[in-house]
C-alpha positions in Angstrom: 11.2 3.1 -9.4 11.5 2.7 -13.2 8.8 1.7 -15.6 8.6 0.6 -19.2 6.5 2.8 -21.1 3.6 0.3 -21.1 3.6 0.7 -17.0 5.9 -2.2 -16.6 8.1 -2.1 -13.8 11.9 -2.3 -14.8 13.9 -4.7 -12.0 16.3 -2.6 -10.3 19.8 -3.1 -12.2 21.7 -3.3 -8.7 20.0 -4.6 -5.7 19.8 -7.5 -2.9 19.0 -10.8 -3.8 15.6 -10.8 -2.6 14.3 -7.5 -4.1 16.1 -8.9 -7.5 14.0 -12.3 -7.4 10.6 -10.8 -6.4 11.4 -7.7 -8.8 12.1 -9.9 -11.7 8.6 -12.2 -10.8 6.9 -8.9 -10.8 7.9 -7.9 -14.2 6.9 -11.2 -15.9 3.5 -11.0 -13.9 3.0 -7.4 -15.0 4.1 -8.5 -18.6 1.8 -11.5 -18.7 -1.6 -8.6 -17.7 0.1 -6.7 -20.9 -0.5 -9.6 -23.5 -4.1 -9.6 -22.3 -4.7 -5.6 -22.5 -7.5 -4.6 -24.7 -8.7 -8.0 -25.9 -12.3 -8.9 -25.4 -13.4 -12.8 -24.7 -13.5 -13.7 -28.1 -10.1 -12.7 -28.9 -8.7 -14.4 -25.5 -10.2 -17.5 -26.4 -8.1 -17.2 -29.7 -5.8 -20.3 -30.2 -2.2 -19.7 -30.7 -1.3 -22.4 -34.1 -2.8 -25.7 -34.8 -2.8 -28.4 -32.9 -2.4 -26.4 -29.5 -5.3 -25.2 -27.8 -3.3 -22.8 -25.9 -5.0 -19.2 -25.4 -3.9 -16.5 -23.2 -7.4 -17.3 -21.3 -5.8 -20.7 -20.7 -2.7 -19.0 -19.6 -3.6 -17.0 -17.3 -5.6 -19.7 -15.5 -2.9 -21.8 -15.9 -0.4 -19.4 -14.1 -3.1 -18.8 -11.3 -3.0 -22.2 -10.4 0.7 -22.5 -10.8 1.0 -19.7 -8.3 -1.4 -21.8 -5.9 0.2 -24.6 -5.9 3.8 -23.5 -5.1 3.0 -20.3 -3.1 0.0 -21.5 -0.9 0.5 -25.6 -1.0 4.1 -26.1 -1.4 5.2 -23.1 0.6 2.8 -22.8 3.0 1.6 -25.8 3.2 -2.2 -25.6 2.8 -5.0 -27.5 1.5 -5.4 -26.0 -2.1 -8.4 -27.0 -4.4 -6.8 -26.4 -8.2 -10.1 -27.5 -9.4 -9.9 -27.3 -13.1 -7.8 -24.9 -13.2 -4.7 -27.3 -14.1 -6.4 -30.4 -15.0 -7.2 -30.2 -18.6 -3.7 -29.8 -21.0 -2.0 -28.3 -17.9 -4.6 -25.7 -17.1 -4.2 -24.7 -20.8 -7.8 -26.0 -22.7 -11.1 -24.6 -22.3 -13.8 -26.8 -22.6 -16.1 -26.9 -25.8 -19.2 -26.0 -23.9 -17.2 -23.3 -22.0 -17.3 -20.3 -25.0 -21.1 -19.4 -24.8 -21.3 -19.5 -20.6 -17.9 -17.9 -20.1 -19.2 -15.1 -22.6 -22.2 -14.4 -20.9 -20.5 -14.6 -17.4 -22.9 -17.2 -16.2 -20.1 -18.9 -14.2 -19.1 -18.3 -10.5 -15.9 -15.8 -10.8 -12.9 -15.7 -8.5 -12.7 -19.3 -7.2 -11.0 -22.6 -8.1 -12.8 -23.6 -11.6 -14.3 -20.1 -12.2 -15.8 -19.4 -15.7 -16.0 -16.2 -17.2 -14.0 -14.0 -19.2 -10.4 -12.6 -19.0 -11.6 -10.3 -16.6 -13.1 -12.5 -13.9 -9.8 -14.6 -14.8 -7.3 -11.8 -14.5 -9.3 -10.6 -10.8 -8.7 -14.1 -9.8 -5.1 -13.9 -10.8 -4.2 -10.9 -9.5 -5.9 -11.9 -6.0 -4.1 -15.1 -6.0 -0.4 -12.8 -6.5 -1.4 -10.6 -3.9 -2.0 -13.8 -1.5 1.2 -15.1 -2.2 3.0 -12.0 -1.8 1.5 -11.4 1.3 2.7 -15.3 2.4 6.1 -15.0 1.4 6.6 -11.5 2.7 8.1 -12.4 5.8 9.7 -15.5 5.1 13.7 -15.9 4.5 15.0 -17.3 0.9 16.0 -20.5 2.6 12.6 -21.0 4.1 11.1 -24.8 2.9 8.3 -25.7 0.9 7.1 -29.5 1.0 7.2 -31.0 -1.8 4.5 -33.6 -3.4 5.7 -37.1 -3.5 5.8 -37.0 -7.4 7.8 -33.4 -7.0 10.1 -34.6 -4.4 11.1 -38.0 -6.9 11.9 -35.4 -9.4 13.9 -33.1 -7.2 15.6 -35.7 -4.9 14.4 -33.9 -1.8 11.2 -33.4 -0.1 11.4 -29.6 0.4 12.8 -26.4 -1.6 13.5 -23.1 -0.6 11.4 -20.1 -1.2 14.7 -18.6 -3.2 13.9 -22.1 -5.7 10.0 -21.2 -5.6 11.0 -17.7 -6.8 13.3 -18.6 -9.2 10.9 -21.4 -10.8 8.3 -18.7 -10.9 10.3 -16.4 -12.7 11.5 -19.0 -15.9 7.6 -20.3 -15.5 5.9 -16.2 -16.5 9.0 -16.1 -19.1 8.5 -19.2 -21.0 4.6 -18.8 -20.7 4.8 -15.1 -21.6 7.3 -15.9 -24.8 3.9 -18.2 -25.7 1.5 -15.2 -24.8 3.8 -12.8 -27.2 3.1 -15.7 -30.1 -0.4 -15.5 -29.3 -0.9 -12.0 -29.1 0.9 -11.5 -32.2 -1.5 -14.0 -34.3 -4.7 -12.1 -32.7 -4.4 -8.7 -33.5 -0.5 -8.4 -35.1 0.4 -6.5 -31.5 4.1 -7.2 -30.8 6.8 -5.9 -28.3 9.3 -6.7 -25.2 
């Protein structure tokens, strides 16, 4: 497998559909982690630009919630407690009182609503990604997942395929990695692919 100079896996230029979809999703997952690399807990909580409250920490938590929802809840049919990963401003906003307790690590890492710094958030996100890979590994791309009533009303169907979920996750990460690019540039001037 080829990699970028920063270590991210380069999706193969020619592959079957599943390999292509999973490779692009993994590339975008690796991009999110890259955008957080080398930052301290204060930097990771730096908001993009007013009036947005979006931070890199908020993006990691949001994408963990999105991963859980689509793979575990919709696709695998599991009861998923998203805790506060998604309730405030789509999961992007940090509580005002969260700052000091998060910096000292007094929150419980690794579960829904976990508090802590970027290390805890990335560990929880990576564990979710690993679980989601395992949940979908043996399933065909046409395997269905059941939507919530609100999602079904928008989609016009009660179900979506694993293929649909993978494509949706690629676009979700691509969109938010664009946000991460801008936030990271504001923090320390680092730019790049």
